[in-house]
N, C-alpha and C positions, 0 to 999 in steps of 0.2 A: 940871687936866684930868680927874683922877679924879672930882672933885666934879661936873663937868659931865656926865660919863657917868652918874653916879648919878641926876642930875636928869632926864636924858633917859629912862632906864629907868623911873623912877618915874612920869613923865608918861605914857609909853606904857601902863603897867599900869593907870593910872586910866582911860584911854580905853577899854581893852579891857573892864574891869569895867563901865563905864557902858553899853557897847554890848551887853553880855550881859544886862542887866536886862530883865525882862519889861515890855512896854508899859504894862500896867496898873499896875506898881509905879512907873513913871516919871511917871505922870500927877500933876500938881500937886494937893496936897490942897485947895487953895482953888478948884478948878475944878468943884465940884459944880453940877449944873444941876437945874432943877425939871421936873416933867412938862410944864408949859406950854412949856418951851424945847426939848422933844424934836423932832427932825426925822426922823420915821419915816413909812413908808407901807406900805399893803397894797393891791396892785393885782391884780385878777382878770384872768386871760388870757381874751381875747375870741375865741371860735371861731364862725364863721359868724354874726357879729353878736350873739351871746348871751354873757353872762357865764358862763364855765365854772366848774368846781369846783377849779381850780388857781389858787393865789394866790402872787404874788411879794411877799415881805416884805423891807423894806430899812430899815436903820438908818444914818443919816448923822450921828448924834450922838456925842459923845466919852464914851460909856458902853458897858459890855459888855451883850450882848443875851441875852434869853430870850423866845422867842415861844411862847405857848400858843394853839394853834389848835383846841383842843377835844379831839381824840383823840390828841394828841401834843405834844411840845415840840421846838424847835430852838434852839440857841444860836449859830447862825451870824449874822453881820452881815447877809448877804443869802442868801435861800434861797427855793426854790419848794416849797410844801407842798400836800397834797391835802385838800380838805374833803369831808365825806361826806354833807352834807344840803343840800337845796335851800332857798331862801329866805334870810333874814337870818342871818348867821354872825358871831359876835364873836371877835375875835382880841385877846388880852391881851398887851401888851408889858411886860416888867419890865427896867428898866435898872439897872445897878450903877455908881454913881459911884466916882471914885477914892478918896473918903473912906469908902467902905463903905456909904453910904446907898443905898437902893433907891427907884426911882420907877416908877409904873405908869401905863399909858394904854391905853384900849380903842379898837380900830378896828372899824368895822362894814362888812361887805361883803355884797352880795346876789347869791346864786347863782341864775341862771336855769335851768340844767339840769346834770345830772350827766354832763358830756361825757366825763370820764375815769372808767373803771369803778371802782366801790366796792361793797362788800356792801350791798345794799338793806336788810338787816336793821338797820343803824344807824338809818335813818329810821323803820323799822317800830317798833323798840323805844322810841326816844326822841322821835319826832315832830319831830326836828330840834333839840330843846332838852330839855324834861323831859316825860315821859309817865307817867301813872298807870295801874297795872294792879291788878285785884282778882280774886277768885275768880269763875269763870264759872258763875254760878248758873242759866244756861239749860241746862246739862248735867244729866243725872240724878245725877251725883256730881262733886265737885270734886277729890277726892283719894282714893287707895286703891291697891290692887295689882291685878295681872293678869299675863298671859303676855308675857314678853319676846319681841319680834319676832312676837308673835301678836295681842295686843290693841293698840288705839290709844287706850286710856284706862282708867280704873278699871273692873274687871270682876268681881273676886272679892269682896274685902272693900272696900266703898265707903262714903265719908263725904260728907255734905253740908256746906255752909259752917257751919251751926250746930253741927256735931259737931267741928270742927277744934280748938276750944279745949281739948277733952279730950285732944288729942295735943300741941298746941303752944299753951299759954296766951297769949292776946292776939293770936293770928295767924289768928283766924277772922273772924267777922262784924265789919265795921268796920275791918279791917286792909287795908293796901295796900302796893304796891311802887312806887317811882319810879325809872325808868331815865333817867339824865341823860347827854346827849351830852358835856358838859363834864367831862373827866377820866374818862369811861366809868364814872360813879358809879352805884352801886345803893344805894338807901335803902329799908329795910324799916320801915314805920311801923305800930306795934302799935295795937290798938283803943283803948288808953289814951293814945295820942299819943307814947309813947316810940319813939325811932328808933335803928336800928342801920344803920351805913353801911359800905360796902365798895366793891368795883369789879367790873366784869364784862368778859368778852371772849367772842368766839365764833369758831369755825373751821368754815366751811361746806364745807370740803373733806372733813370726816370724816363721810361718809355711811354709812348701813347699808342694804345692798341684799339683799332676800330672794332665794331660789333662783329664783323666777319672774321676776326682774328688776325687781320693784317696789321703789321707794325707800321704806323704812320710816322712816328718820331722815334729815333733810336736813342735819344738822350737829350741832355740840356747843356748848352754852353753859356757860361756866365762870365761877364767881363766886369772889371772894376777900374774906375778912374778914366775909362775911355770906352767908347762904343765901337762897333764895327762901322765900316763906311756907310754913311747915311743911316745910322742907327737911331731912328726917330719914329715916333708914332704920330702921324699928322692929325688924326682925329682927337688926340689928347693934347692939342696945342703944341705939337712938335716935341713932346716930352722925350728925353733920351731913353733908349731901350738898353738894358744891361743883361737881360736873360732871354735866351733864344732856344726854341726847340730845334734839334738837329734832325733834319729829314734825310739828308745824304751827307756822308763824309767818307772820303777816301784820299788816296795820294794826289788826286787831280781835281777834285770837285767838293765844294761845300754848298749845301742848300739849307738855309735857316728860315725859321718862321717865328712870328710873335702874335699871339691873339690879343685883341683888345679886351679889357677887363670884363668879365662876366659873360662872355659869348659862349654859345654852345656850338655844336656841329653846324657848319656852313655860316657861322657868324663871321664878322670881318677879321681877317688876319693879314699880316704883312709878311712879305717874302723877300729874301736876298739870295742871289745867285753869284757865287764866286768860283774862280778857277785858280790853280797854281800857276804862277808866272814862269 
């Protein structure tokens, strides 16, 4: 009788342990599938007969999910995510098999309109995919300093594109920046072809308004791991600048500014003029 009780207790313990194992640990090691066997979908919500910029992603395969929709990731089996650009958008699915192998598959969706609000600056900076920016040589100067909240571009000490190499070697004539929607990536390509890569973000709620009510800065651009071309503060020992006030941003033009620490109106600020290539 005592042996029977031991057997029953042991059997119950095994059942409890099995029920507590994570699903991914219980998947059979021989059950790995290929990308061709994936059962996944990305379906745009249709609003008033047009494909909106919200997409429902769904994974019906026996793999764990990671969806890369350009400006973010979700690891849910099913989720609704927001796209930020019109036109063709790529959604990259990465599945994790039970044996630890990964499989990838891309799904393409075509957005007719930005039905759900997104910052338009995503499209302006990236063109919906990758967009190149260079020094704006149509302006009297491309970089220099001026008055914080007073000027809207280089006004005191001013440099042309041909002068930039003296401040930042390789970042003048022939250099460019590439803003990419995928991963919010910023690539700085030097005139010799060498590339530095980081990321970018922006916050268009961080406006700067003058006393007369005029909006001087529309928001802030922040970079990580890389600066914009000649992104430095000379009076701070050439320290790299990673946060910029956005004075102008549209499909063709970007004007940025950076104030030296602690300055007030008309204190020293640095300015950058760029144009779409």
